[in-house]
N, C-alpha and C positions, 0 to 999 in steps of 0.2 A: 504493500500500500504506500502511495506517495501523497504528500501534502502539497496542494497548490493554494496560493493566496492571491487575493486582489486587494490592493492598498487604496486608502482613501485620499492620499496625497503623494506627491513626488519626493517628499522630504526624506523618507527612508523606505526603500523597496525590499529590505530584508533578504536580498539575494544570496547572502552567505549563511542564512539560517534555515532555508526551506528547500524542498525538492524542486519547486517551480513557482513561477509568478504568471499572473494573467494581466496583460496590458491592453486596455481598450484603445483602439486606434481613433484618433481625433477625426471627426467628420464621417466616420464609417461605423460607429458603434453607439449603442444607447444603453439605458438602464445602468449607468455608472456615474460616479461623481468626479473621477480623475481620468483625464485623457492624455494620450501621448502622440506626438508627431512621428512620422515614419523615421525621421532622422534620430529621434530619441530612442525608438525601438531598436534600430540597427546598432546604436551605440551600446544599449543595455545588453543586447544579444552578444556583441563582441566581447564585452567585459565580464559577463556573468558565467559562472560555472553551472548554474541551475538551469532547469528547463524554462523556456520562454514560450508562452502561448499568447495569442493576440485575438482580441474580440473584433469581429467584423459582422456584427449581429443586428444591423438595421435592415429595414425594407428599402430596396433601391428602386428609384424611378428610372425610366428608359434612358433619360439623358445622363444618368450617372454610370451607366454600364461600362463605357470606355475607361473612365477613371477607375472603376472597380477592377477591371482587367489589369491595368497598370499596377495597382496596389497589390493584387494577388501575385503577380509576377515578381514584384520586388520582395514580397514576403517569402516566396519560394526560393529566390536567389540567395537571401540572407540566411536561410535554413532554420526558420523558427520551428518549434516543435509541434505546433498545432494552431488551427484557426477556428474559433467559435463562430458558427454561422446560423442565421435564421432564414434568410432569403435563399431559395433554391437556385437562384442565379449563381451563387458562389459555387455550388456543386457542379452546375452546368459549365461554368467557365473553367473550373479545374480540369474537367474531362476534355473540354474543347481545346485547351492549351497544353494538355498532357503534363500538368504540373504534378510534382511529387508531394505537394503540400498536404500534411495530415489534417483532416477536418474533424471538428467536434459538432455533432448535431445538437443544436441549442434552440429548439422550437418550443421552449417553455412547457405549456400545458399538454403538448402533443407527445412528449417523450414519456410514455406511461405504460409500455408493454414490450415484451422481448421480441415478438414477431415483427413489429414495425422497426425495432432496432436492427434486427437481422436483415430486413429489407434494405435499410440504408447502408448497412455493412456490405451487402452484395453490390451496392452501387459505388463502393470505394470510400465510404466514411469510416474513419478509424475509431472515433470515440462518440459517446453520447452523455450529455448532462441530463440526468433524469429530472422530471418535473417536481416542483416543490409541493404538489398537492396530493402525492401518493404516499402510502404508508411504508413503514420499514419492511413489512412482510412483502409488499408488492415490489419494493426495490430489490429485495433478496431474490425474488423470482426472476427479475430481469438479469441480475448479475449471474445467477446460476444457470440460466438457459440461453443467454444470448452470446454470440461470438464477438460482439462489439465490446470495447473497453469502456466500462461505466465510470462516470464521475458523479459524486453525490455532494451537494452543498450542505454542510453540517452545521456551520456557525455563520450567521449573517443576519443583516436586516434584509429580508427577502424582497427582491423586485417582483411586483405583482401585476403591473400593467404599464403600457406606454401609449402615448398619443402623439401624433405628428403636430397637433395643434399647440399653440403657445397659450396654454390654459392660464398660467399665472399672469402672463402679460395682459391677457384680456380681462382677468379678474380685477387687477389693479387699475386698468384703464376705465373700467365701468365705475369704480369707486372714486376715480380722479386722484389716486394716490401714487406715490413714487413706487415703482416696481422693485420687488426683491426676486432673487433667483430661486428661493425655496420657501416652503410654508408647510404647516401641519393642518390637516383637515380631519374632522371626525365624521365617520360614517355611521349613521344611526342604526341601520338595519343589523349590522354586525357588532355595533358598539366598539369599533376599532378605530385607532388613529392611524393615519397614513401620512408619510412625508412625501411631498412633491418637490421635484427638482427639475428646473428647466434649462435647456441650452439651445443652441441654434437648430437642433434637429427636432425638438419637441419637448414633451413633458414626461418624466419618468415618475412612477408611483412606487414607493417602498413601504412595506409594513413598518410602522414606527415602534417596533419592539424586536429585540434580538432573538432569533431562534437559537436555542442552546441544544445542539445535537451531540455534545461531547459524550453523552451516555450511550449513544448508538455506535460510536466508533469501533468498539470491541466487536459488536455483532457484524459490522461491515468487514472488519479485519479477518474475522474467523471464516468468512466465505470468500476471502481473497479479492475483495473489491479493489480495483486498481488505483483509484484516486478519490480523495476527499478534498473539498474546497472550503476555505474560510475567507470571509470578507471582513475588512477592517471597520467598516461603517458602524459607528456606535461603540467601538471597542478600542479607540485610539490609545487610551491610558494603559491598557493591559495587553495589547496585541503582540508586542515583542516577546513578552514572557509566555503568552499563550502558544505562540509558534514554537518556542524552545521546548516547552513542556510537552506539546503534542508530538513533536519529532522524537523526543525521548520516550514517550508513551508508546508510540508505534514501534520504535526500535527494540523495545523490551517486550514485544508481543502483546501489548495492551493489557498487561497483567497487574498494573499498578492501580489499585482501587482508590488511592489517595488523589489521583488525577481527576477523576469524575467528581469526587467530593469537593476538591478545591474549586472547580469551575462551576459549581452550583451558584457561585456569585454572579454569573452572567444572567441568571434568571431561570424560571421554570417553564418558559414557553418552548415546547417541542414541536410547535406548528402541526403538521399532519403526520409526523412519524408514527404516532399511536392513535390517530383519529381519522376514520374513513370519511371521504367525501360522499355524501348521499344526496342525490337529486330527487326531488319530489314534485309532482304536478300539483300546482295550486289551482283550486277550483275558483271560477269567477264568483265574486260575491262572498 
């Protein structure tokens, strides 16, 4: 099992502490707070001994395809270890240009069963980041039955939605106030708070509570899950120590019970790891 991390700033990338890092490419990725230019990514790749994955996970318009082709060719040339993608144009271009670029299927809610994972594997996709809405048991089923290499996000403020619209800009314009780049909203139906973050590509929605999946790492380790992911958002004060302790925990076979006990301080939200998503038909009236 390897640990991948995504940082919330460029101040410290922890490249000497972890197995790999995830870098969102500026102008080509969404649902992140920190973005990197192609020049920065190449420099980090050249100087780092850890694995380097790049996010290219936005939906692309027709007029962006030529730029997307150039970007994927550059990433292929510099030898990054993988590219997270949402738009199937990325897979199409990889095959069209005969690129060696390893791809990570990152279509959020759709990555939820091993048969579809195997379909993408048959099309040349190397990895799959499973959806955040499925249970630990469902994740185990994918890991144990699919040929694809599975990634599981275990600690993060989960990204839950994205809109190409500038929702925060419009909100402050309607109020006649000075715009901010982020805000917290409360959703009455679920009684949940969500953090909104806006950039040039649109508005990202994050659940405003950290999912603490440290307790499931041992289960994932025991079935040889290839990768787990941690994101720094909301954990800036403890993230460096969390990385170090998690790397030690994995290297010792996840047998140190004090690790899970220590990181109960992150909180008790385990999101959907132990809670099934049940859809019910609501009758009119």
